[in-house]
C-alpha positions, 0 to 999 in steps of 0.5 A: 499500499505504501508504494501505491501511495507514495509513487504518485507523489514522487517526481518522474525521473527523480525518484522511484519506488517499488514494492516486494514483501518478505512473505509475499504470495508472489503474483497475487493482486492486492488483498480486496480490503486493502485495495478498497482503502487504498482506492478510498485514499486516492491510490490504485490497486490496478495492476499490482502483483505481489513480489518477493523480496530478494537480497539483491533488490534490498542491496540496490535500494537507497531506502528500505521502508517496512511496516513493522520492526519484525519485517525490518529485521528480516530484511536486515537477516537477508541483507545486513548491509542495508541496516543504515537505510532500512526503517519502518515507515513510522520510524522514518517519518518520525525521524523526518521530524528530528533531523535536518539534511541538504538532500535525500542521501544525507537525510537517510543518513541523518535518520540512521544516526538519530534511530535511537531517538525514536526506538522506544515509540511504536513504530509498527503498522498493524498487519490487517491481512485477513483481519477485520475491516477496522484493522484494514482501516487503521493500518491504511491510516497509519501508512497514509500518514507516514507516506504523507510525512516522508513525501512531504520531506522528499518534496524539500529536495525536488523528489515529491510533489506537495500533498495531494491525497487526503485521509480516509473519509475526506 
């Protein structure tokens, strides 16, 4: 969901986002409830096909965002060299409020340096897969808030556009 919310905000040719999961059901469409909430937030699940994250994908990424600390740890087990650029989405969004940087690369570096300042906070987005609509709504709202914070910060470097998406129900 995060990829589908962030992609439309990124400036083509300046930044790109892709999605892959550590436990993805390869080739499957997005869960119907997740797709419903994504679309209510201005995103689209059209053409989505789940991919499994590989160590090569992780090593090539400039920034890796996960939904939970557990998934972050699974990424790090797969590709330990990505430690300084792997965060939960909520963690990275919170760190964006604390750090200053001249460009996106130094932003990621600063976030890694200040990671301990948010380590005691709840940094996970609940996994709503095969669970209630209420949990899907909660997960979508939290992911949307994190993506908005991240995209807003990336817009300072000309990598993303100002906010255009609204929260659920607006």
